[in-house]
C-alpha positions in Angstrom: -8.8 -36.2 2.5 -6.7 -35.4 5.6 -4.1 -38.0 6.6 -4.3 -39.0 10.2 -0.8 -40.4 10.1 1.9 -38.1 11.6 5.4 -38.3 10.4 7.8 -38.7 13.3 10.3 -35.8 13.6 14.0 -37.0 13.3 16.3 -34.4 14.9 19.8 -33.8 13.7 22.8 -31.8 14.9 21.8 -29.0 12.4 18.6 -28.5 14.3 20.5 -27.6 17.5 22.0 -24.5 15.9 18.8 -22.6 16.3 18.1 -23.5 19.9 18.6 -20.9 22.6 21.7 -21.0 24.8 19.8 -20.9 28.1 21.5 -23.5 30.2 19.4 -26.4 28.8 21.4 -29.4 27.6 20.2 -30.7 24.3 21.2 -34.2 23.2 20.1 -36.2 20.2 20.1 -40.0 20.4 18.8 -42.0 17.3 17.1 -38.8 16.1 15.2 -38.3 19.3 15.7 -34.9 21.1 16.4 -34.9 24.9 16.4 -31.7 26.9 17.5 -31.4 30.5 18.0 -28.5 32.8 21.2 -27.8 34.6 22.0 -30.7 37.0 21.9 -30.6 40.8 24.9 -29.0 42.5 25.9 -32.4 44.0 25.6 -34.0 40.5 28.1 -31.4 39.3 30.3 -31.8 42.4 30.8 -35.6 42.0 31.3 -35.3 38.2 34.0 -32.6 38.9 35.6 -34.7 41.6 35.9 -37.7 39.2 37.2 -35.5 36.4 39.8 -34.0 38.9 41.0 -37.4 39.9 41.3 -38.5 36.3 43.1 -35.3 35.4 45.7 -35.7 38.1 46.4 -39.3 37.0 46.5 -38.2 33.3 48.9 -35.4 34.1 51.2 -37.9 35.8 51.1 -40.5 33.1 50.6 -38.3 30.0 48.4 -41.1 28.6 45.3 -39.1 27.9 43.0 -36.4 28.9 39.9 -36.2 31.2 37.3 -33.7 30.0 34.2 -32.3 31.8 31.0 -32.2 29.7 32.4 -32.5 26.2 30.3 -32.6 23.1 30.5 -36.0 21.4 29.2 -36.2 17.9 28.8 -39.8 16.7 26.6 -38.9 13.7 24.1 -36.2 12.6 21.4 -38.0 14.7 23.5 -39.1 17.7 25.3 -36.4 19.7 25.5 -36.2 23.4 27.2 -34.4 26.3 28.5 -36.9 28.8 29.4 -35.6 32.3 33.0 -36.7 32.0 35.1 -38.6 29.4 38.7 -39.9 29.4 40.3 -40.1 26.0 43.8 -41.3 25.1 46.2 -38.8 23.4 46.1 -40.9 20.2 42.3 -41.0 20.0 42.1 -37.3 20.9 44.2 -36.3 17.9 42.0 -38.5 15.6 38.6 -37.4 16.9 38.8 -33.7 17.8 37.2 -31.6 15.2 37.8 -27.9 14.5 34.8 -26.9 16.7 36.3 -28.7 19.7 33.9 -31.7 19.7 34.8 -35.3 19.7 33.6 -37.1 16.5 33.8 -40.6 17.9 34.0 -42.7 21.0 36.4 -41.9 23.8 37.7 -44.9 25.6 35.9 -44.1 28.9 32.5 -42.3 29.4 31.1 -41.3 32.8 27.5 -40.3 33.5 26.3 -39.2 36.9 22.7 -40.0 37.4 20.2 -37.2 37.9 17.3 -37.5 40.3 14.5 -37.8 37.7 13.5 -41.3 36.6 13.4 -40.4 32.9 17.0 -39.1 33.1 18.1 -42.2 35.0 16.5 -44.4 32.4 18.2 -42.5 29.6 21.7 -43.0 31.2 21.1 -46.6 32.1 19.4 -47.8 28.9 19.5 -45.4 26.0 23.0 -44.1 26.5 24.3 -47.5 27.5 23.1 -48.9 24.1 24.5 -45.9 22.2 27.9 -46.1 23.9 28.0 -49.8 23.3 27.2 -49.5 19.6 29.7 -46.6 19.2 32.7 -48.5 20.7 33.2 -47.0 24.1 35.5 -49.3 26.0 34.3 -48.6 29.5 31.2 -46.8 30.9 30.8 -45.7 34.6 27.3 -44.8 35.8 27.6 -42.9 39.1 24.7 -42.8 41.6 25.7 -40.1 44.0 22.5 -40.5 46.1 23.3 -44.2 46.7 27.1 -43.6 46.7 27.8 -46.3 44.2 29.3 -46.7 40.7 28.3 -49.3 38.1 31.1 -50.4 35.9 30.5 -51.6 32.3 33.3 -52.9 30.1 33.4 -54.0 26.5 33.1 -57.7 26.1 32.7 -59.3 22.6 31.5 -56.0 21.1 29.1 -55.0 23.9 29.3 -53.1 27.2 28.5 -55.5 30.0 28.2 -54.7 33.7 31.2 -56.2 35.5 30.9 -54.6 39.0 29.1 -52.3 41.3 31.4 -50.4 43.6 30.4 -48.9 47.0 31.8 -46.3 49.3 34.4 -48.6 50.8 35.7 -49.8 47.4 38.5 -48.4 45.2 37.9 -47.4 41.6 40.4 -48.9 39.1 40.3 -49.6 35.4 42.4 -51.7 33.0 42.2 -48.7 30.7 44.1 -46.6 33.3 47.2 -48.3 34.5 47.9 -47.8 38.2 44.8 -45.4 38.5 43.3 -45.9 42.0 40.7 -43.7 43.6 39.0 -44.7 46.9 35.3 -43.9 46.4 35.0 -42.3 49.8 37.4 -39.6 48.4 34.8 -38.8 45.7 31.9 -38.5 48.1 33.8 -36.3 50.5 35.4 -33.9 48.0 
């Protein structure tokens, strides 16, 4: 007798070791594998601009570090590559493993939306849930096509949307004392 029931594949970080290094981003969330090709040039440009602004502020304050496309390994079945993170010096010393990956939540995670609807849904729903569960304090979702940033902050254990910023607004955060970045600077980098 042949079983018609298929067992769902649950991917882990060990499975990624055998994948080709061909420019494809591989992420695993709750055991599901997500693959995306290299992002659009403007996607990379805005992520780089945000990272640069955070790095300038971090260099001045010495409070933490902004990192472009780091590997974040929450567990064997939850590992992602956010576009940008900011992590305090204290957390960095606790979470950086020997391979150069973070093994827990940085304080701030930033994702820049890609053009595809499935990628947008992953950033706005799947990753939002993951980052909320894992303890990220603040999550910025950047829509470079619409020139806006959605800000989510931790409230009673969950990330909740607190604001949508537009081109004329200035980006600030309680995590980053005295950090101020006019959004028009980001769009015109």
